[in-house]
C-alpha positions in Angstrom: -95.2 -42.4 1.8 -94.2 -41.0 5.1 -94.0 -43.3 8.2 -92.8 -42.9 11.7 -89.4 -44.3 12.7 -88.4 -45.0 16.3 -84.7 -44.4 17.0 -83.2 -45.8 20.3 -79.7 -45.1 21.5 -78.3 -48.0 23.5 -75.1 -49.0 25.2 -73.2 -51.6 23.2 -73.2 -54.4 25.7 -74.7 -57.9 25.8 -78.4 -57.9 26.3 -79.2 -54.3 25.3 -81.1 -55.2 22.2 -82.9 -58.0 23.9 -84.0 -55.6 26.7 -85.5 -53.2 24.2 -87.3 -55.9 22.1 -88.6 -57.7 25.2 -90.1 -54.5 26.5 -91.8 -53.8 23.3 -93.0 -57.4 23.0 -94.5 -57.4 26.5 -96.5 -54.3 25.4 -97.7 -56.1 22.3 -96.0 -53.7 20.0 -95.2 -55.3 16.6 -91.8 -54.6 15.1 -92.0 -54.5 11.3 -88.4 -53.5 10.5 -85.2 -53.0 12.4 -81.7 -51.7 11.6 -78.8 -51.6 14.1 -75.6 -49.6 13.7 -73.0 -49.9 16.4 -69.6 -48.6 17.5 -67.5 -50.0 20.3 -69.4 -48.0 23.0 -73.0 -47.5 21.8 -75.5 -48.5 19.2 -78.4 -46.8 17.3 -81.4 -49.0 16.8 -83.9 -47.8 14.2 -87.3 -49.5 14.3 -90.5 -49.4 12.3 -93.3 -50.4 14.7 -97.0 -50.4 14.6 -97.2 -48.1 17.7 -94.0 -45.9 17.6 -95.3 -43.2 20.1 -96.3 -45.9 22.6 -92.9 -47.6 22.1 -91.0 -44.4 22.7 -93.0 -43.7 25.9 -92.2 -47.2 27.2 -88.5 -47.0 26.4 -88.2 -43.5 27.8 -89.7 -44.7 31.1 -87.1 -47.4 31.3 -84.2 -44.9 30.8 -83.6 -45.4 27.1 -83.0 -42.3 24.9 -85.7 -42.7 22.2 -87.0 -40.5 19.4 -89.7 -40.7 16.8 -89.5 -38.9 13.5 -91.1 -39.0 10.0 -89.2 -40.7 7.3 -90.0 -41.5 3.6 -90.5 -45.1 2.8 -91.0 -47.0 -0.5 -91.3 -50.6 -1.7 -88.3 -52.0 -3.6 -88.9 -54.8 -6.1 -87.3 -58.1 -4.9 -85.2 -58.6 -8.0 -81.7 -57.7 -9.2 -81.6 -53.9 -9.9 -84.7 -53.3 -7.9 -83.2 -50.6 -5.7 -81.5 -49.0 -8.7 -84.9 -48.7 -10.5 -86.5 -47.0 -7.5 -83.5 -44.6 -7.1 -83.8 -43.7 -10.8 -87.4 -42.8 -10.3 -86.6 -40.7 -7.3 -83.9 -38.9 -9.3 -86.3 -38.2 -12.1 -84.5 -40.4 -14.6 
């Protein structure tokens, strides 16, 4: 299934992640999933939220560079080899 993912570019400094999550919490936006990748200077935060467009608008208004795009999502069985089984299906094996 396709879902919307919010991507936020942040400076890699103390409090940046808290600032983003606090802004979204105060707007009553539920975060369902989050992934953070960082370097020494900046980070990329990828979020699955219940209202990604609203979240983008809020974060943009606070000076954060945010983007929303469609991604493919699928459930992975919670067992050893679960991801391998899903990837086999995606590859047509």
